[in-house]
Structure formats: structure tokens, C-alpha cells
C-alpha positions, 0 to 999 in steps of 0.5 A: 388557629393554633394548630395551623400555626404549629403546622406552618412552623414545622414546615418552616423548620424543615425547610431551613434544616434542608437548606442548611444541610444542602449547603454543607453537602460537598459538591461532586467535582468534575475533571477535564482532559485536554491535550494536543494531537500531532504528526509523529514525524513532523510534530505538526498539530493535526487540525480536525483530528477526532478525539472520542471517549470510547463507548460514548458519544462524547468527544471533541475536534482538534483546533488548528493547532491540534488542541482539544478539551473534554470537560465535565467528566466524572472521576473514572478511567476513560479510554480515548480514541484518536483518529485522523484521515491518513493516519493510524488510529490510536487509543489511550487510557486516562485516569481521572480518579485521583486528579482533576485535570490531565494534559496529554501529548498524542502523536499519530503515525502516518498510514497509507490509505488503500483506494480503488486501483486505477487501471488503463488496460481494460479500456485504454483509458484510466478507470477504477478497477471495480468499474472495469467491464472486462476481467482485469487482475492487478499484481502490485509490487508488494505482492511481487516482493512477498513472493521473492520471484527471480523473474517477472513471469514467476511472479505472474503465477500469483494471478488467477488464470495464468499458467506457464509452460517453460517461457510460454505464458497462457491466460485461461488455457489459451495458447500463449505462444506458438512458434509458427504464429507468434504469441496470442497474448500481447505484452506491453511495457508502459503501454508499448509492445515489447514482443520480439520481432523475430519469434514474437515472444517475450524476454522476461529477463529484460524487465527487473522485478524491482523496477515494476510498479504493478502488472495489469492482466486483461483476461480474454480477447481484446482484439477490438482494442489492441489488434489481432495480437491480443486474441487471448489477453493482454499483459501490461507491465507498468514501471515505477515513476521516478521518486521525488527524493533520492531512492536506492534499491538493491536485491540479490538472489542466488541458488544452486542446482540439485543433482540430476535424478537420473545418473546418466544425466550427470555431466559434471562434478562441479556445483552448479549455481546461479545468481542475480543482482538488481540495482535501482536508483531514482531521484528528481532534479527540478522538473526532471525525474529519472530512474535507472535499473541495472541487472546482472544475471549469471548461471552455470546452467543445469545442463551442458552448454547452458552457461550465461552471463547477462547484463540489463540496463533500463531507464525512465525519465519524466519531465513535468512541463509548465502546464502540469502535463508531463513527458515520459521517456 
């Protein structure tokens, strides 16, 4: 009985000792990261933005004011990834080793989202480029600017399957222009045929490169949709729509002609040169949007009697009607 009492007394002493030491142990502190995610341009909070700790599943979704809170974090260095639809994702570094609470102000930059290109040339109705049955290539304005082409036909050389012989254009080896039978490739400007009525060819100087939004190239016969003029394909030039705010564009190209490689071809001692200037202006006045493009071309010509001085003026207007339809001229 005495031995049992000693055992129970020892257990009680150990339990009390454990309780005392447990109460004196310092509790491990936890940290908190909070902040606000906003649009860099407007300062407006981004409701629904995702804030995630990189390498973990921990995170938070911003409230309607763009605020978030991450609590219960151990002292450490964290990397946060902030993302939101239509904005460029961003990563920041937060150190919780010396402080318990950190408040961050995070700004995201708006970024364009690349969606499926919508075309109208393949079936004469809007459809996604990836769903088109016919072979269609699209050349957008950014690619044309990167090539810095003097004329639109030069920019079209970036499209696979297109080659040029002078001003004659060919798709997949089909004869693009025949002086006796006219063109076997139909060229459209905003779905309207623009081949000349006398020879059936295309004047590539008429459309400034700065006025083009994109070009759709249908490769192969399309006579069932466009008639006999589209035996070898269709090139549809889609111009830019008027902007909702004032926009001015300026472009200048210039160059000189090299001296002929054959001495007897030399006909002058003057320096032969050329230049082209493009102006573009777009704006909206209530429901009416307008765009004007003015181009000036001058060249001394590389051969005798080749001098020219040309001016081109193109315009486009778009009127939004009360029923949300529009009238374009």
C-alpha cells in the first residue's frame, strides 16, 4: 500500500512539473500578410484577383475592394503570385522573419488576351480561325509593322504560300495575274472587290499599310463562294475601325536607288530616291466614328521616265444605330 502511494505521488509530481513547464514555454508567434490589389492605370481595386503563396495551396481571393488577408503564417520569407484575368501576373517577396504583420499595395498592369482569331473569308460568315474548314492564313497589323513594309503586297510575303512576280501575286503557284484573262485571285477590301475594271489587276498603292487591321488569305479555289474570279484564292483586306478616342498615326519611309550594275544602264548622275508619308486620324463623335488616311508617294524612279508623285485619300465611317446594329461606309 505504501509502495502504491509512492508511485501515485511520483506521477502527480511529474504531471504538475510538466504543466508548469508547459505554461512557461513561449508560444510560437504567427504572422499575417494583407494588402490591396489595384489597377495601375485607374487605381481601382480588382475584385476577384487571386493571391497565392508560391509552392503551396494557400491563398486568398480579393474582396470587392481588392483587399486580401493571409493569416497564420510562420516566420519565413514568402513569394506571393498575384493574378487576374486581363492583367499581367506579378510576383512579390514578403519577409515575415522580423515582423508579424505586413501590408502590401500591389498594382497590376492591364495586358491584352490573345483569343481565337475570327475570320469571315473562309465561309463568308464569322468563324474562329481554328474551326475554319478551308486553309486560311491571317496577317495582322503587328506583323506588318514589324516588317516595316513599303506597300501591302510586300507585307503579304510573310504569308506562307504567297509569292510575287513584279506586281503579280500568286497563291500556291497559281497564276495570280494574266494580262489576257485577268486575275485568278480575288482581292477584296472590307468584303468589296477592288480589282480594276480594265485589266483586272490590283493597285497596291491605294491602301496604306497603316490603315489595315489584318489581311485574310484563303488558299485554294473558292469559286463556289466568290465566283469565277477566285480560282486560285481570295485576299480580303480588313481595314481598321474608328477608335473610341482621338488617335493620330504617322509613318515615314525613304530610301535611295543603288547605281546600276551594268554601266550602259546608267542614265543620270543624280541620286535617285523615293519616299512615302502616311497620316492617319481616327475619332468618335457620339454614335458616329470616322477614320481618314492620307498617303503621299514620290519617286524619281530607277529608270528614265519613271518619276511619279501620287496622293491617296481613304476614309471609313461607322454609325452605331439605336438597335445596336451599325452602318459602315
